[in-house]
C-alpha positions as CSV (number, residue, x, y, z in Angstrom):
1,M,-30.4,22.4,-17.5
2,K,-32.8,19.5,-16.8
3,D,-35.7,22.0,-16.7
4,V,-34.7,23.4,-20.1
5,I,-34.5,19.9,-21.6
6,Q,-37.8,18.9,-20.2
7,R,-39.4,22.1,-21.5
8,F,-38.1,21.3,-25.0
9,G,-39.5,17.8,-24.7
10,A,-42.9,19.1,-23.7
11,A,-42.9,21.6,-26.5
12,M,-42.3,18.9,-29.0
13,F,-45.8,17.6,-28.4
14,V,-47.3,20.7,-30.1
15,P,-46.3,19.6,-33.6
16,V,-46.3,15.9,-32.8
17,L,-50.0,15.9,-32.0
18,L,-50.7,16.8,-35.7
19,F,-49.3,13.5,-36.9
20,P,-52.0,11.0,-35.8
21,A,-54.8,12.7,-37.7
22,A,-52.7,13.0,-40.9
23,G,-51.5,9.4,-40.5
24,M,-55.1,8.1,-40.1
25,L,-56.1,9.9,-43.3
26,L,-53.1,8.6,-45.2
27,G,-53.7,5.0,-44.1
28,F,-57.3,5.2,-45.0
29,T,-56.5,6.6,-48.5
30,V,-53.9,3.9,-49.1
31,M,-56.5,1.3,-48.4
32,L,-58.9,3.1,-50.8
33,L,-56.2,2.8,-53.5
34,N,-55.8,-1.0,-53.0
35,K,-57.2,-2.7,-56.1
36,D,-57.5,-6.0,-54.2
37,L,-60.1,-4.3,-51.9
38,F,-61.5,-1.9,-54.5
39,P,-61.2,-3.2,-58.1
40,W,-62.4,0.1,-59.5
41,A,-59.4,1.9,-58.0
42,V,-57.6,2.1,-61.3
43,P,-55.5,5.0,-62.6
44,G,-57.7,7.5,-64.4
45,S,-60.8,6.8,-62.5
46,T,-62.5,9.4,-60.4
47,W,-62.2,7.1,-57.3
48,H,-58.4,6.9,-57.9
49,S,-58.0,10.6,-58.5
50,V,-59.9,11.7,-55.4
51,S,-58.1,9.1,-53.2
52,T,-54.7,10.3,-54.5
53,I,-55.6,13.9,-53.7
54,L,-56.5,12.9,-50.2
55,L,-53.3,10.9,-49.9
56,Q,-51.2,13.9,-51.0
57,S,-52.9,16.2,-48.6
58,S,-52.1,13.9,-45.7
59,L,-48.5,13.8,-46.7
60,A,-48.3,17.6,-46.4
61,V,-47.6,17.3,-42.7
62,F,-44.9,14.6,-43.0
63,K,-43.1,16.2,-45.9
64,N,-42.7,19.5,-44.0
65,M,-41.9,18.2,-40.6
66,S,-38.9,20.4,-40.0
67,L,-40.8,23.6,-40.9
68,I,-43.7,22.4,-38.7
69,F,-41.4,21.8,-35.7
70,A,-39.7,25.2,-36.2
71,I,-43.0,27.1,-36.0
72,G,-44.6,24.7,-33.5
73,L,-42.1,24.8,-30.7
74,P,-42.4,28.6,-30.0
75,I,-46.1,28.1,-29.1
76,A,-45.0,26.3,-26.0
77,L,-41.6,27.9,-25.4
78,A,-42.5,31.6,-25.7
79,K,-43.1,33.4,-22.4
80,M,-45.4,36.0,-23.9
81,A,-47.1,36.7,-27.2
82,S,-46.5,33.2,-28.5
83,G,-48.2,34.0,-31.8
84,R,-45.7,36.7,-32.6
85,A,-42.9,34.4,-31.5
86,V,-44.1,31.9,-34.1
87,L,-43.9,34.6,-36.8
88,A,-40.4,35.7,-35.7
89,T,-39.2,32.1,-35.7
90,L,-40.6,31.4,-39.2
91,V,-38.7,34.4,-40.6
92,S,-35.5,33.3,-38.8
93,Y,-35.8,29.7,-40.0
94,I,-36.4,30.8,-43.6
95,T,-33.5,33.2,-43.4
96,F,-31.2,30.5,-42.1
97,N,-32.1,28.2,-45.0
98,Y,-31.9,30.9,-47.6
99,V,-28.3,31.7,-46.5
100,I,-27.4,28.0,-46.6
101,G,-28.9,27.7,-50.1
102,G,-27.0,30.7,-51.4
103,I,-23.7,29.5,-50.0
104,L,-24.2,26.0,-51.5
105,Q,-25.2,27.5,-54.8
106,F,-21.9,29.3,-55.2
107,W,-19.4,27.3,-53.1
108,G,-21.1,23.9,-52.6
109,A,-18.4,22.0,-54.6
110,D,-15.7,23.5,-52.3
111,L,-17.6,22.3,-49.3
112,G,-18.0,18.8,-50.7
113,V,-21.7,19.2,-51.3
114,N,-23.3,18.3,-54.7
115,Y,-25.9,21.1,-54.9
116,V,-28.5,19.1,-56.9
117,A,-32.1,18.6,-56.0
118,G,-32.7,15.0,-54.8
119,E,-29.1,14.6,-53.6
120,R,-28.8,12.9,-50.3
121,G,-28.2,15.4,-47.5
122,L,-30.2,18.1,-49.2
123,T,-33.9,18.9,-48.8
124,D,-36.5,21.4,-49.9
125,I,-37.9,23.7,-47.2
126,G,-40.4,26.2,-48.2
127,G,-39.1,26.1,-51.8
128,I,-35.5,26.5,-50.7
129,L,-33.0,23.8,-51.6
130,T,-30.8,23.6,-48.4
131,L,-28.9,21.2,-46.2
132,D,-31.1,18.7,-44.5
133,T,-30.5,19.6,-40.9
134,N,-33.8,18.0,-40.1
135,L,-35.3,18.1,-36.6
136,L,-32.1,19.2,-35.0
137,G,-31.8,22.3,-37.1
138,A,-35.5,23.2,-36.5
139,I,-35.1,22.8,-32.7
140,I,-31.9,24.9,-32.6
141,I,-33.3,27.7,-34.7
142,A,-36.6,27.7,-32.8
143,G,-34.7,27.7,-29.5
144,I,-32.5,30.7,-30.4
145,S,-35.4,32.6,-31.9
146,V,-37.6,32.1,-28.8
147,W,-34.6,33.1,-26.6
148,V,-34.3,36.3,-28.5
149,H,-38.0,36.8,-28.4
150,N,-38.3,36.3,-24.6
151,R,-35.4,38.6,-24.0
152,Y,-36.1,41.5,-26.3
153,F,-39.8,41.4,-27.3
154,E,-40.8,43.8,-24.5
155,R,-37.6,46.0,-24.8
156,K,-38.6,49.6,-24.8
157,L,-37.0,51.7,-27.7
158,P,-36.8,55.5,-28.1
159,N,-39.9,57.1,-29.5
160,W,-38.2,57.7,-32.9
161,A,-37.5,53.9,-33.1
162,A,-40.7,52.6,-31.6
163,V,-41.9,51.2,-34.9
164,F,-39.1,48.7,-34.7
165,G,-40.1,47.4,-31.3
166,G,-41.6,44.0,-30.6
167,T,-41.4,41.4,-33.4
168,P,-39.4,43.6,-35.8
169,L,-36.7,44.0,-33.1
170,V,-36.6,40.2,-32.6
171,V,-36.2,39.6,-36.3
172,I,-33.5,42.3,-36.6
173,I,-31.5,40.8,-33.7
174,S,-31.9,37.3,-35.0
175,F,-30.9,38.1,-38.6
176,P,-27.0,38.3,-38.1
177,I,-27.3,35.3,-35.7
178,M,-29.0,33.3,-38.5
179,I,-26.2,34.3,-41.0
180,V,-23.5,33.1,-38.7
181,L,-25.3,29.9,-37.9
182,A,-25.8,29.2,-41.6
183,I,-22.1,29.7,-42.4
184,V,-21.1,27.4,-39.5
185,T,-23.7,24.8,-40.6
186,C,-22.3,24.8,-44.1
187,F,-18.8,24.0,-42.9
188,F,-19.7,21.4,-40.2
189,W,-23.0,19.8,-41.0
190,P,-21.7,17.6,-43.9
191,S,-19.4,15.9,-41.4
192,I,-22.2,15.5,-38.9
193,Q,-24.4,14.0,-41.6
194,D,-21.7,11.4,-42.3
195,G,-21.8,10.5,-38.6
196,I,-25.6,10.2,-38.7
197,N,-25.4,8.0,-41.8
198,N,-23.0,5.7,-39.9
199,L,-25.3,5.7,-36.9
200,Q,-28.2,4.7,-39.2
201,T,-26.1,1.7,-40.4
202,F,-25.3,0.7,-36.9
203,L,-29.0,0.8,-35.7
204,V,-30.1,-1.3,-38.7
205,N,-27.3,-3.9,-38.1
206,A,-28.0,-4.0,-34.4
207,G,-31.3,-5.8,-35.1
208,S,-33.1,-7.3,-32.2
209,V,-30.5,-6.0,-29.6
210,G,-31.1,-2.5,-30.9
211,V,-34.8,-2.8,-30.6
212,W,-34.6,-4.1,-27.1
213,L,-32.2,-1.5,-25.8
214,F,-34.1,1.4,-27.5
215,T,-37.5,0.3,-26.2
216,L,-36.2,-0.3,-22.7
217,L,-34.5,3.2,-22.5
218,E,-37.6,4.9,-24.0
219,R,-39.8,3.5,-21.2
220,L,-37.4,3.9,-18.3
221,L,-36.9,7.6,-19.0
222,I,-40.6,8.5,-18.8
223,P,-40.5,9.6,-15.1
224,T,-37.8,12.1,-16.0
225,G,-39.5,13.5,-19.0
226,L,-36.4,12.9,-21.0
227,H,-37.8,10.1,-23.1
228,H,-38.7,12.7,-25.8
229,F,-35.0,12.9,-26.5
230,V,-34.7,9.2,-27.0
231,Y,-37.5,8.6,-29.4
232,G,-37.7,12.1,-31.0
233,P,-34.5,11.9,-33.1
234,V,-35.5,8.4,-34.2
235,F,-39.2,8.9,-35.0
236,Y,-38.9,12.5,-36.3
237,G,-35.2,13.1,-36.9
238,P,-32.5,11.5,-39.0
239,V,-30.9,9.1,-36.5
240,A,-32.4,5.9,-37.9
241,V,-33.4,6.9,-41.4
242,D,-33.4,10.2,-43.3
243,G,-36.5,12.3,-42.3
244,G,-37.4,10.1,-39.4
245,T,-39.0,6.7,-39.2
246,V,-42.5,8.0,-39.0
247,A,-42.3,10.2,-42.1
248,Y,-40.4,7.5,-44.0
249,W,-43.0,4.8,-43.2
250,I,-45.8,7.2,-44.2
251,Q,-44.2,8.2,-47.4
252,H,-43.4,4.6,-48.5
253,I,-46.5,3.0,-47.2
254,Q,-47.9,2.3,-50.7
255,E,-44.7,0.4,-51.5
256,F,-44.8,-1.6,-48.3
257,A,-48.5,-2.5,-48.9
258,A,-47.9,-3.6,-52.5
259,S,-45.0,-5.9,-51.7
260,G,-45.3,-9.3,-50.0
261,A,-41.7,-9.3,-48.7
262,P,-41.4,-9.4,-44.9
263,L,-41.8,-6.0,-43.4
264,T,-38.5,-6.3,-41.4
265,E,-36.7,-6.7,-44.8
266,Q,-38.5,-3.8,-46.4
267,F,-38.1,-1.5,-43.4
268,P,-35.9,-2.9,-40.6
269,Q,-35.8,0.5,-38.9
270,G,-39.5,0.1,-38.1
271,G,-38.5,-2.2,-35.3
272,L,-37.7,0.9,-33.3
273,M,-41.3,1.9,-33.6
274,L,-42.7,-1.1,-31.8
275,T,-42.8,0.8,-28.5
276,G,-46.6,0.9,-28.8
277,M,-46.9,-2.8,-28.2
278,G,-46.3,-2.2,-24.5
279,K,-48.7,0.7,-24.5
280,V,-51.6,-1.2,-26.1
281,F,-51.1,-4.7,-24.8
282,G,-49.0,-4.1,-21.7
283,C,-51.2,-1.3,-20.2
284,T,-54.3,-3.5,-20.7
285,G,-52.7,-6.2,-18.5
286,I,-51.7,-3.6,-15.9
287,A,-55.2,-2.1,-15.8
288,M,-56.7,-5.6,-15.3
289,A,-54.2,-6.3,-12.4
290,L,-54.9,-3.0,-10.7
291,Y,-58.6,-3.7,-10.8
292,S,-58.4,-7.3,-9.7
293,T,-56.3,-6.5,-6.7
294,A,-58.4,-3.6,-5.4
295,K,-60.6,-4.2,-2.3
296,K,-64.2,-5.2,-3.1
297,E,-65.6,-2.0,-1.8
298,N,-63.2,0.1,-3.9
299,K,-63.6,-1.8,-7.2
300,K,-66.1,0.6,-8.6
301,M,-63.9,3.5,-7.9
302,V,-60.8,1.8,-9.4
303,M,-62.8,0.7,-12.5
304,G,-63.6,4.4,-13.2
305,L,-60.0,5.3,-12.8
306,V,-58.5,2.4,-14.7
307,L,-60.9,2.2,-17.5
308,G,-60.3,5.8,-18.7
309,A,-56.6,5.5,-18.2
310,A,-56.4,2.2,-20.0
311,L,-58.5,3.4,-23.0
312,T,-56.3,6.5,-23.3
313,A,-53.2,4.2,-23.5
314,I,-54.7,1.7,-25.8
315,L,-56.2,4.1,-28.3
316,T,-53.7,7.0,-28.3
317,G,-50.5,5.5,-26.8
318,I,-50.4,8.1,-24.1
319,T,-49.6,6.0,-21.1
320,E,-48.8,8.5,-18.3
321,P,-52.2,8.3,-16.6
322,I,-52.0,4.6,-16.0
323,E,-48.2,4.3,-15.5
324,F,-48.1,7.1,-12.9
325,T,-50.8,5.3,-10.8
326,F,-48.2,2.8,-9.7
327,L,-44.8,4.4,-10.6
328,F,-44.2,6.2,-7.4
329,I,-45.9,3.7,-5.2
330,A,-43.9,0.8,-6.5
331,P,-41.0,1.8,-8.9
332,A,-40.1,-1.9,-9.2
333,L,-43.3,-2.5,-11.1
334,F,-42.5,0.3,-13.5
335,A,-39.0,-1.3,-14.1
336,L,-40.8,-4.6,-14.8
337,H,-43.1,-2.9,-17.2
338,A,-40.1,-1.5,-19.1
339,L,-38.5,-4.9,-19.3
340,L,-41.6,-6.6,-20.5
341,S,-42.3,-3.9,-23.1
342,A,-38.8,-4.2,-24.5
343,T,-39.0,-8.0,-24.6
344,M,-42.4,-7.9,-26.3
345,A,-41.2,-5.5,-29.0
346,T,-38.1,-7.5,-29.6
347,L,-40.0,-10.8,-29.9
348,A,-42.4,-9.1,-32.4
349,Y,-39.5,-7.9,-34.4
350,T,-37.9,-11.3,-34.6
351,M,-41.3,-12.6,-35.9
352,G,-41.2,-10.2,-38.8
353,I,-43.2,-7.3,-37.5
354,S,-42.2,-3.7,-38.4
355,G,-44.1,-0.5,-39.0
356,N,-45.5,2.6,-37.3
357,F,-46.5,1.0,-34.0
358,Q,-45.2,3.7,-31.7
359,T,-48.5,5.1,-30.5
360,G,-51.9,3.4,-29.9
361,L,-54.5,1.2,-31.5
362,I,-55.9,4.0,-33.7
363,D,-52.5,4.2,-35.6
364,F,-52.1,0.4,-35.4
365,V,-55.3,0.1,-37.5
366,F,-55.1,3.0,-39.9
367,Q,-51.4,3.2,-40.5
368,N,-50.6,-0.5,-40.6
369,W,-53.3,-3.2,-40.4
370,L,-55.8,-1.7,-42.9
371,P,-53.5,-0.4,-45.6
372,L,-51.1,-3.4,-45.5
373,G,-53.5,-6.1,-44.4
374,A,-53.9,-7.6,-47.9
375,N,-50.3,-8.8,-48.1
376,H,-49.3,-8.9,-44.5
377,M,-52.4,-10.1,-42.5
378,G,-50.5,-13.3,-41.3
379,T,-47.8,-11.1,-39.8
380,Y,-50.4,-9.0,-38.0
381,V,-52.2,-12.0,-36.6
382,I,-48.9,-13.1,-35.1
383,Q,-48.5,-9.6,-33.7
384,I,-51.9,-9.8,-32.0
385,V,-51.2,-13.3,-30.6
386,I,-47.9,-12.0,-29.1
387,G,-49.6,-8.9,-27.7
388,L,-52.4,-10.8,-26.1
389,S,-50.0,-13.3,-24.6
390,F,-48.0,-10.5,-23.0
391,T,-51.3,-9.0,-21.7
392,A,-51.8,-12.3,-19.8
393,I,-48.1,-12.2,-18.6
394,Y,-48.5,-8.6,-17.5
395,F,-51.7,-9.4,-15.6
396,F,-50.4,-12.5,-13.7
397,L,-47.0,-10.9,-12.9
398,F,-48.4,-7.6,-11.7
399,R,-51.2,-9.3,-9.8
400,T,-48.9,-11.8,-8.1
401,L,-46.3,-9.1,-7.1
402,I,-49.0,-6.7,-5.8
403,L,-50.6,-9.3,-3.6
404,K,-47.3,-11.0,-2.5
405,Y,-45.6,-7.8,-1.4
406,N,-48.9,-6.0,-0.4
407,I,-48.2,-3.1,-2.7
408,M,-50.7,-0.3,-2.0
409,T,-51.9,0.3,-5.5
410,P,-55.2,2.3,-5.9
411,G,-58.1,0.8,-4.1
412,R,-56.0,-1.4,-1.7
413,D,-56.1,0.9,1.2
414,N,-57.6,4.3,2.3
415,S,-54.4,6.3,2.3
416,E,-54.1,9.7,0.7
417,A,-52.1,8.1,-2.2
418,K,-55.3,6.7,-3.7
419,L,-56.8,8.3,-6.7
420,Y,-60.1,10.2,-6.3
421,T,-63.2,9.9,-8.5
422,K,-65.3,12.9,-9.5
423,A,-67.8,11.8,-6.8
424,D,-65.0,11.8,-4.2
425,Y,-64.1,15.3,-5.3
426,K,-67.6,16.6,-4.9
427,A,-68.0,14.9,-1.5
428,S,-64.7,16.4,-0.3
429,K,-65.9,19.9,-1.3
430,S,-69.2,19.5,0.5
431,D,-67.5,18.1,3.6
432,T,-65.2,21.0,3.9
433,A,-67.5,23.8,2.8
434,D,-68.4,24.8,6.4
435,N,-64.8,24.7,7.7
436,A,-62.7,26.1,4.8
437,P,-62.8,29.4,3.0
438,A,-64.5,29.4,-0.4
439,I,-62.2,29.2,-3.4
440,D,-62.7,29.4,-7.1
441,S,-64.1,26.1,-8.4
442,S,-62.0,26.3,-11.5
443,Q,-59.4,23.5,-11.7
444,A,-56.8,25.9,-13.1
445,V,-57.3,28.4,-10.2
446,A,-57.2,25.5,-7.7
447,F,-53.9,24.3,-9.0
448,I,-52.4,27.8,-8.9
449,E,-53.5,28.1,-5.2
450,G,-52.1,24.7,-4.5
451,L,-48.8,25.7,-6.0
452,G,-48.5,28.6,-3.5
453,G,-50.2,31.2,-5.6
454,S,-49.2,33.0,-8.8
455,G,-46.2,34.6,-7.2
456,N,-44.6,31.3,-6.4
457,I,-44.8,29.9,-10.0
458,E,-41.6,30.5,-12.0
459,L,-42.2,28.3,-15.0
460,L,-45.3,26.6,-16.4
461,T,-45.6,24.2,-19.4
462,N,-47.1,20.9,-20.3
463,C,-46.6,17.6,-22.2
464,A,-49.3,15.2,-23.4
465,T,-50.8,14.6,-19.9
466,R,-48.8,16.5,-17.4
467,L,-48.3,20.0,-16.2
468,R,-44.7,20.8,-15.6
469,I,-44.1,23.6,-13.0
470,K,-41.0,25.1,-11.4
471,V,-41.7,27.0,-8.2
472,K,-39.7,29.5,-6.1
473,D,-40.5,27.9,-2.8
474,P,-41.4,24.2,-2.7
475,D,-42.6,24.4,0.9
476,Q,-45.6,26.5,-0.2
477,V,-46.9,23.7,-2.4
478,K,-49.8,21.8,-0.9
479,P,-49.9,18.0,-0.3
480,T,-50.6,15.6,-3.2
481,A,-54.0,14.8,-1.8
482,Y,-55.1,18.4,-2.4
483,F,-54.3,18.2,-6.2
484,Q,-56.0,14.8,-6.4
485,Q,-59.1,16.3,-4.9
486,K,-59.1,18.9,-7.6
487,G,-59.0,16.2,-10.4
488,A,-55.2,15.4,-10.7
489,V,-54.1,11.8,-11.0
490,N,-50.9,12.3,-9.1
491,V,-48.1,14.8,-8.4
492,V,-44.4,14.2,-9.0
493,R,-42.1,16.2,-6.8
494,N,-38.4,16.8,-7.4
495,G,-37.0,19.8,-5.5
496,D,-38.5,22.9,-6.9
497,S,-39.9,21.1,-10.0
498,F,-43.3,19.5,-10.0
499,Q,-45.3,17.5,-12.5
500,I,-49.1,17.4,-12.0
501,I,-50.6,14.4,-13.9
502,V,-53.9,15.7,-15.3
503,G,-54.7,13.6,-18.4
504,L,-55.7,14.5,-21.9
505,T,-57.3,17.8,-20.9
506,V,-53.9,19.2,-19.8
507,P,-53.5,21.7,-22.7
508,Q,-56.8,23.4,-21.7
509,V,-55.9,23.5,-18.0
510,K,-52.4,24.9,-18.8
511,E,-53.9,27.7,-21.0
512,E,-56.5,28.6,-18.3
513,M,-53.7,28.8,-15.8
514,A,-51.6,30.9,-18.1
515,Q,-54.5,33.3,-18.6
516,V,-54.9,33.6,-14.8
517,L,-51.2,34.3,-14.4
518,Q,-51.5,36.9,-17.2
519,T,-48.6,35.4,-19.1
520,Y,-47.8,32.5,-21.4
521,Y,-45.0,30.2,-20.6
């Protein structure tokens, strides 16, 4: 079950990775429409018209998030012919919503639903007025459709029925399932929606306590890969606000920018998106501590490691490369990181800070500081002061604990747990060339061999920076040092499940491995 949950969490990154680019464009166009910065941005002008077109184009992603998730998840979940799995899922998802729309049109009043466009609890998906099942509905439909695809796509049919094989067979089998699911949804979802509405009210009323608990849990669950299911329903689902906090912020950013009211009053749910504070400011302090505590002769190597990892965290909010450098060496430091991150987010929230700060500096600038700076610059100055103060706190606490307890972080000893640079990798290859059999220099092939060969790999997927693998025989998997010599940051081992921390190139590595394995997981 845990493998299934982790696989879904990793698959969510396929559509999620679309959001930063769309968000950057929207933040930039909102700034262009600000008459305080550009006096000529008046309605009717060419400047205003072009900027508005760009703004609407960037909203296309956020206004169709459920549909994007429904067709994005099969790319990572399908075991073969992922493109055809996407097509089958799209048909299933549209069928599901058409059936719901039809039921509500004729019997909506009997079900307690006011079938009117714009009514809360309803949404438009692909031109269909239907129940707003949001991210949850998209995940369930995608999961069922991919399950049918993986089970029946390669099913051989008699020659007279061969034309119905493959994707048509998947759609045919899925059709009655979608009808049943749609009927069940019409009866039960309105009650679930009421519960979600109550949960939204609770989270808003929880205030600072809710921000602290949410941020702490989101960080602590990173090692398990289950953190996607903490932030996903909040950021992209209806748990905190209809449509998710990310989409809501984006769609109302012009209103927030135009008003001088405190951001926490305009959008209190945005306090749950302050998780990026720990990524930007916290990881900076951690990186400085790791570098300062390394041995003198290893500082150059550690700088190469830490600089790239820190920049990844600061700019994009993807923290695994730097967090996993100390997580399995000193779990207590990771717990401290979670506590500090939660405390920093909570303090920022109490000082009036709210917004889309759940990733990295790029989104900080383009989705917050630039478009809202005219009326909220004082708030953002406070945010930066708080962040830099915590960078110092992170640095001194981590440095003190590493030195006091002699924690063997990278560069403090010569053990196999240290991280290797590209030069180390090349040196290790030249040193063993005369004593070891030649292997393919491809990182993907090297990882497959390290995992015991293609026959030992049962499941392969990835998240933002990690390969997730389930093997048949864990004893065939080579030591961590082998993978580090092939360019990995670290390896997480849990029974027959492995996570190879690669970095931002992990999608390419995964695809290369899938091609070698002649299947797509």
